[in-house]
C-alpha positions in Angstrom: 0.1 -0.1 0.0 1.4 3.5 -0.9 1.3 6.1 1.7 0.8 9.6 0.3 0.9 13.0 1.9 -2.0 15.6 1.3 -1.0 19.1 2.0 -3.5 21.7 3.0 -2.6 25.3 3.1 0.9 25.0 1.6 2.5 23.2 4.6 0.4 24.4 7.4 -1.4 21.1 7.5 -0.1 18.0 6.0 -1.9 14.7 6.6 -0.3 11.3 5.7 -2.9 9.1 3.9 -2.9 5.5 3.1 -4.8 4.6 -0.1 -5.1 7.9 -1.5 -8.3 8.4 -3.6 -10.5 6.1 -1.6 -13.7 7.6 -0.3 -12.6 7.5 3.4 -9.5 9.7 2.4 -11.8 12.8 2.3 -12.9 12.3 5.9 -9.4 11.6 7.0 -8.2 14.8 5.4 -10.9 16.9 7.1 -10.5 15.1 10.4 -6.5 15.6 10.3 -6.9 19.3 9.3 -9.4 20.1 12.1 -7.3 18.1 14.7 -4.1 19.9 13.7 -5.6 23.2 13.6 -7.2 22.8 17.1 -3.8 21.4 18.4 -2.1 24.6 17.0 -4.5 27.0 18.6 -4.4 25.4 22.1 -0.5 24.9 21.9 -1.0 21.3 22.4 -2.3 21.9 25.9 -5.8 20.5 25.4 -6.0 17.1 26.9 -9.5 16.3 25.6 -10.0 14.0 22.9 -10.5 15.5 19.4 -13.8 15.4 17.8 -13.8 12.9 14.9 -15.1 14.1 11.6 -18.6 12.7 10.6 -17.9 10.4 7.7 -21.7 10.8 6.7 -21.4 14.4 6.4 -22.4 15.1 2.8 -20.0 18.2 2.7 -17.2 15.6 2.8 -18.1 13.9 -0.4 -15.5 14.6 -3.1 -17.1 16.3 -6.1 -16.3 17.9 -9.5 -17.9 20.9 -11.1 -19.6 21.6 -14.3 -20.8 24.9 -15.8 -24.2 25.6 -17.1 -26.1 28.6 -18.5 -29.6 29.6 -19.6 -31.2 28.2 -22.7 -31.0 31.6 -24.4 -27.5 32.6 -23.2 -25.6 34.2 -26.3 -22.4 32.4 -25.5 -23.8 29.0 -24.3 -21.7 27.0 -26.8 -18.6 28.0 -25.0 -19.8 27.4 -21.4 -22.4 24.8 -21.2 -21.4 21.3 -19.9 -17.7 22.5 -19.5 -15.8 21.1 -16.5 -14.0 23.3 -14.2 -10.3 22.6 -14.5 -7.3 23.8 -12.5 -4.3 25.3 -14.4 -1.7 28.0 -13.8 -3.3 28.9 -10.5 -6.7 29.7 -12.0 -9.9 27.8 -12.5 -10.8 27.4 -16.2 -13.7 25.8 -18.1 -12.6 23.1 -20.6 -13.7 19.9 -22.2 -14.7 17.1 -19.8 -12.6 14.8 -21.9 -9.0 15.3 -20.8 -7.6 14.2 -24.2 -9.4 17.1 -25.9 -8.1 19.8 -23.6 -5.4 21.4 -25.7 -4.3 23.7 -22.8 -4.3 20.7 -20.3 -5.4 21.2 -16.8 -6.5 19.1 -13.7 -10.2 18.5 -13.3 -11.6 19.9 -10.0 -11.9 17.2 -7.4 -12.7 18.8 -4.0 -14.8 19.2 -1.1 -15.9 21.6 1.6 -13.9 22.4 4.7 -13.7 25.3 7.2 -11.1 27.7 6.4 -9.1 28.0 9.6 -7.9 31.6 9.5 -9.5 35.1 9.4 -13.2 34.8 10.1 -13.1 31.0 9.4 -15.7 30.9 6.7 -16.8 27.7 5.0 -14.0 27.0 2.6 -13.4 24.8 -0.5 -10.4 22.9 -1.5 -9.5 20.7 -4.4 -6.7 18.5 -5.6 -4.3 20.2 -7.9 -2.7 17.3 -9.6 -3.1 13.5 -9.6 0.3 12.4 -8.4 1.5 13.3 -5.9 -1.9 14.3 -4.5 -1.9 17.7 -3.0 -4.8 20.1 -2.0 -5.0 23.9 -2.4 -7.6 26.4 -1.3 -10.1 27.7 -3.8 -10.7 31.4 -3.5 -11.3 34.6 -5.5 -8.6 37.1 -6.3 -9.8 40.4 -4.7 -8.3 42.5 -7.6 -9.2 40.4 -10.7 -12.2 38.6 -9.3 -10.8 35.3 -11.0 -11.3 32.1 -9.2 -8.0 30.7 -8.3 -6.1 28.3 -6.1 -3.1 28.4 -3.8 -1.9 27.7 -0.2 -2.4 29.7 2.9 0.0 32.6 2.0 -1.6 33.0 -1.4 -5.2 32.9 -0.1 -5.0 35.1 3.1 -5.3 38.5 1.3 -8.1 37.3 -0.9 -11.9 36.4 -0.7 -11.8 32.8 0.7 -15.6 32.4 1.2 -17.9 31.4 2.5 -18.6 28.8 -0.2 -21.8 26.8 0.0 -24.3 24.9 -2.0 -28.0 25.7 -2.9 -30.8 24.3 -0.9 -31.0 21.3 -3.1 -27.2 20.7 -2.7 -26.7 20.6 -6.5 -25.2 24.0 -7.3 -22.4 26.2 -5.8 -22.7 29.4 -4.1 -20.1 32.1 -3.0 -20.8 34.8 -0.5 -24.5 33.6 -0.4 -25.3 33.7 -4.1 -24.7 32.1 -7.5 -22.5 35.1 -8.9 -20.3 33.1 -11.4 -19.4 34.2 -14.8 -17.0 32.9 -17.4 -14.6 35.5 -19.0 -12.9 34.9 -22.3 -9.3 35.5 -21.2 -7.9 35.0 -24.7 -9.5 33.4 -27.8 -11.2 30.2 -26.9 -10.0 30.2 -23.4 -12.6 30.8 -20.6 -11.7 31.5 -17.1 -14.1 31.3 -14.1 -14.7 34.7 -12.3 -17.0 36.0 -9.6 -19.3 38.8 -10.5 -18.9 40.5 -7.0 -20.7 43.8 -8.0 -23.2 42.2 -10.3 -22.0 44.5 -13.2 -20.6 41.7 -15.4 -17.0 42.6 -14.3 -17.2 46.1 -15.7 -14.0 47.1 -14.1 -11.9 44.3 -15.2 -13.2 42.7 -18.4 -11.5 45.2 -20.8 -13.9 44.6 -23.6 -13.7 40.8 -23.5 -16.8 38.5 -23.8 -18.5 37.4 -20.7 -21.2 34.9 -19.9 -23.2 34.3 -16.7 -23.2 30.7 -15.6 -23.9 28.3 -12.5 -21.7 25.6 -11.2 -23.3 22.1 -10.8 -21.7 19.5 -8.3 -21.1 16.0 -9.5 -20.2 13.7 -6.6 -17.1 11.5 -7.5 -16.7 9.3 -4.4 -19.6 9.2 -2.0 -18.5 9.0 1.6 -19.2 5.7 3.3 
């Protein structure tokens, strides 16, 4: 059995895992991160037993993300059913078939976990590569409003949450609403952004095409 190491927050939390990729790994990561964070806050002086992660918590189910837009969306062909992928510290929309991705990228595979700094909102993490497995925080760049990923140092100055899901647990929300848009970064390349001011990124799009979209969750490994 190969033992892997999953890193959360760029070294602030590193949890060794056996059988990386199994459904139970997700709960193990969450439990380890929570236990280590509590230990750090209490300077290892807390003698009480740490609370175990609830393996039945649906928020611990690893999922991927797909973009959708309305039937009459003018740029639907570029956004509909595209998978969210991680590449070059940004989240892009790309073909679900990895072999057809000319620019490459790692398909989003993440879950919810509390961000342990600042106001401690509900956070979101994803693997950033298949091997070796490693987790990064998913957050919104406060200047560009691009959804991006990185460790603790990179994420702290930016908008890290709260992330959540809709009442039916099917779609993603950020700061309480579904304010996602796809921005054509360059010809044929669409990057995921957050329309914070509900103005279709008036201050940052610089004449580039933009399309409103929603993000739908697809569970990869149901927690058992």
